[in-house]
C-alpha positions as CSV (number, residue, x, y, z in Angstrom):
1,M,96.1,123.0,105.8
2,A,97.4,119.7,104.4
3,L,99.9,119.2,107.2
4,H,97.3,120.0,109.8
5,A,95.0,117.5,108.1
6,K,97.7,114.8,108.3
7,N,98.1,115.4,112.1
8,I,94.4,115.2,112.6
9,A,94.2,112.0,110.6
10,L,96.9,110.5,112.9
11,M,95.0,111.7,116.0
12,A,91.9,109.9,114.6
13,G,93.8,106.7,114.5
14,A,94.8,106.5,110.8
15,E,97.8,104.4,110.0
16,G,100.4,104.4,107.3
17,A,103.9,105.6,106.6
18,E,104.5,108.9,104.9
19,G,104.7,108.3,101.2
20,A,103.2,104.8,101.3
21,E,100.7,104.4,98.6
22,G,97.2,104.0,99.9
23,A,98.2,104.9,103.5
24,E,95.2,105.7,105.6
25,V,96.8,109.0,106.8
26,A,97.1,110.3,103.3
27,L,93.6,109.2,102.3
28,V,91.9,110.6,105.3
29,A,93.9,113.9,105.1
30,D,92.9,114.3,101.5
31,E,89.3,113.8,102.4
32,L,89.5,116.4,105.2
33,V,91.1,119.0,102.8
34,K,88.5,118.2,100.1
35,Q,85.6,118.8,102.6
36,G,87.3,121.9,103.9
37,S,86.8,120.9,107.5
38,V,89.8,119.6,109.4
39,R,88.3,118.1,112.6
40,V,88.9,114.9,114.5
41,D,85.3,113.8,114.4
42,I,85.2,114.2,110.7
43,A,88.5,112.4,110.4
44,Q,87.2,109.5,112.5
45,A,84.1,109.2,110.3
46,A,86.2,109.3,107.1
47,L,88.5,106.6,108.6
48,A,85.5,104.4,109.5
49,K,84.1,104.7,106.0
50,L,87.5,104.0,104.5
51,R,87.9,100.8,106.6
52,S,84.4,99.6,105.9
53,E,85.0,99.7,102.1
54,P,86.0,96.4,100.5
55,E,89.5,96.3,99.2
């Protein structure tokens, strides 16, 4: 499921190289796996939430 979640995160527009600490792809994929629902709309929502948080 983790590989599929990474692919969905990329489709949703997440950026970041594999292995890069704090990469959007990894963070969004982790959230999808945690929620147990690997869907593009959920990935887009997680990405929007991630990008709206202050650094």
